[in-house]
Residue, then its C-alpha position, 0 to 999 in steps of 0.5 A: x774716600x781715602x783711595x780717591x785719585x781723580x776728582x771731577x767737577x760739574x761746571x754750570x751751577x757747581x763752579x759758576x752761575x748758570x741757571x738763573x740766566x736761563x730763568x731770566x731769559x725764560x721770563x722775558x720769553x713768557x712776557x713776549x708771548x703773554x697775549x697768547x697764554x699765561x706765564x705758567x702755561x708758556x713755561x710748561x709748553x717750553x719745557x715740553x718742547x725742550x724735552x722733545x728736543x734733547x735727543x736732537x739738540x742736546x743741552x745748552x743755550x743754542x738748544x734752548x733758543x731753538x726750543x723757544x722759537x719752536x714753542x713760540x710758533x706753536x703757541x701763536x699758531x704760526x703767527x709769530x712776527x719776524x721781530x718777535x723771532x729776532x727778539x728770541x734770538x737776541x735773548x738766546x745770544x745774551x746767554x752766550x755772552x754772560x760774564x762768568x760769576x764763580x760760586x763761593x769757595x771755588x777758587x779756594x777748593x781748587x787751589x787746595x786740591x790741585x797737585x794732590x788729585x787729578x782734577x777734571x771738569x765733567x760737564x754737559x752742554x754745547x762744546x763751544x759755549x762750555x769752552x768759552x765759559x771755561x776760558x772766561x773763568x780763568x780756572x783751566x790751569x787747575x784741571x788735568x782734563x776737560x770732558x764736555x759730554x753730550x749727556x751724563x749717563x752711566x755709559x758716558x762716565x765709563x768712557x771718561x774713566x776709561x780715558x783717564x785710566x782710573x777705576x770707579x772706586x778711585x773716582x769722585x764726582x762733585x756737582x749740583x745735580x743728583x740725577x746727572x752728577x751723582x746717581x750715574x757715578x754711584x751706579x758704576x761704583x764711584x763716589x758722589x758729592x752733591x752740593x745743591x744750588x738754589x736754582x735748578x732746572x726742572x729736568x734735574x729735579x729729584x724729589x726723593x732723598x738719596x742715602x748711599x754709603x759712597x754719597x755725601x750731601x754738602x751745603x757748600x763746596x768749601x765743605x769738600x775740603x773737610x771730607x778730603x783731608 
């Protein structure tokens, strides 16, 4: 990776905690509807609704809230009470109000790399929510550019590289998702580092191990510095 000029970081569950908050809300949602279905089946129905809505709503807390409401209407055959809908909206709002908890090593890694590389945030999700998180994180000054993407496909990364005027072989993406943060970047000729997080959204799960000459899997973000000496 000696020719790397730009290093991009995913945000949620790479720089700060995110997915555990969603899982906590999902548990509350399932408990709210436990008179209709089991926790497991409610989770399945919610995930199915989320997948159907991705093309319409994209990613993030607002999309999740709308999918919860739609799932509740379906599970209850339209008999969900107004108070239960209000409760679901309240759950969704708590996701937008969560404090930012930086993951271990984030501050040290960014401080060490700052000035040596162009640092970028490349994350998907709701624009307003991600901007709010970045502001709360106090990390904005480290980054040359912030890219909040509707998705993370090869075409999305190519647009980002074009905007940054950088070739793929000079670009490194670091994130917790093989599916979103690593594989599309490898496919366009860039480098990828996977730093798994203990909790991962089902949509991002991949069963197979990845072996690639431009790919590294690390146990913690701090290990990045060893490979970028």
